[in-house]
N, C-alpha and C positions, 0 to 999 in steps of 0.2 A: 451488427452491432458494431460501433470502431474501437469503444473498449477493450482491447484483450487483455489487460494485464492489471490483476489490482491489486496489492501489495501493501504490505505494512512494512518499513524501516526508519531507524528515527532518524536515520541520516538523510531522508529525503530522496532531493535530489543531489547525488553523487556519481563518480566516475562510473560503479561498478552499477549502478542501471544506466547509467549513459550508453557504456560502452558495454560492458555485458549482458542486459536485458535488451534495450534501445534499438543495439545496433543487428542484433541475432531477429530480433522480431517487427524491424524494419520501423520502429514507433516515430509517428510523425508529430505526433501530441503529448504535453503532460498534463493533467489536472492535479494538484498537490494540494489538498485536503487538508488547513491546517490554521485554524482561527489567528492564534499571532502573525504568522508568514503572511496569511491575508491582507492582516493590518499593517504590514512596515513591508512600505515599498525597496527600501533599502537591502533589507533581506532578502525579497526576492528577484534584486539584480542581480545581489550575491546568487546566488542557486539559480540563478539563467545561466550565467558567463561560460558557463563550461559546454552549455546547448551548441550544437553542431548547425550550420547556417539551415533554415529552413525548416528549426525546430521548433514549435511554439511551447508555453509553458502559461498556465494560467492557474491564477491562486488565489482559490477558494477556503472561506468560510463553510465547515458543516454543515450550514442552512443554506446558503448560496446552492453549496452543492447539489443538493438535494433538490431545491427550486429549479435548478438548471440543467440538472440531470440528462433529462431526452436530448436536449440540446447537446450536452456534450458530449452524448454516446452516439449521436450521428452523425459529427464533425468529420468534415473527408476523413480519408485518409485512416491509419490503427493508434489508437492511446492506450496509456497507463494512467492509473488515476494512485496518486500515494498516500497515504497518512501515517505521520508521524509514530502514532500508538492505535493496540486495540481498540480502546475508547472511541475515538474516533470510524474508525471502522464498524463500530458496533451502531453508532447512529445514523450509518448509512442502512444498515442494515435491518433495523429498526425500520427505519423510513420505507423499507422494501424494494428498493434499488438495486439490491445483490441476489437479489431471486436468479436463480444459474447461471450464476458467477461463479467461478474459481477463486480463493483469495490465496495468498503469496505471503509466508512469513518471512522477513529478511531480516536485515540486522537491528535483534534487540536485545543490547548489549546488558551486561549486571550493572547493578546500582542499586538501593534501597534492598527490599524484601526479592528480589528478582533471585532465582535462582539458575542455576545452565542447566538446561536442556537438551543440548545443542552446542553447538562451537560460537555459533552467529545464533542464539538464540534461551535468552536467559527468561524467565517468568516469572512474577507473583500472582500469589491468588489471584487478585482484582483481574489480569492479563488475561487468568485462563475462565475465568468467568466471562468474560468481555468474548472470547472467540467462542465459546459453546452458543452463545445468542448468535454470533454471527455461523458457524457453522449448520446451526437450526434453521438457518434465512438466508443462505445460497448454496449453491451447489457442494462445495467443499474447500478445507482450509487446511495446505500440506503447506511445509516447510521447505524452502529453496534457495541455498545463496547465488546462484547462477542457474541460466539455461541448462548447462550442462550437467549440471551436478543430479545425481538421488535424490527424487521427490521422499520426504517424509510426512506419509499422512498425520493427520490431526490424533487418531486414536496412540499411533505410537508415542505423539508429540504429550498427549493425557496418561498416558500408562508411565512414562520418563518420569513426570510433574508431580507420581501421586508416591 
């Protein structure tokens, strides 16, 4: 398995992911699963601007990612798959591609009906419903902003949310 990190972070590809996670894990490529960004060349270029030389980024819709998942997972090197929200990751879970994978929650910030669960994780009821499906169809779901930070298991997030 070449895809080592599965992360939900509304900022997608940004400094914390590139430096904090990418350099620590030695990532060679990123798969960004976001229907809007996949349809916008200038947004994809903007997100790619901060990548180190030799690190690739692929911007795909959820459907494209599902269709190409085996290819992406067998890509040379180590990779990360990022979605903006739990809904997109749920789509991947329902397609069966997250079986045996660990999903990380990163920056999900305040807005709408979201409530603070952790300093970097705010969730609404629909986010929790999506995460429950992801947890059922993956190895695990946990929250951690950086690799060196303590991991917060999904069960703790659920308790905090209720």
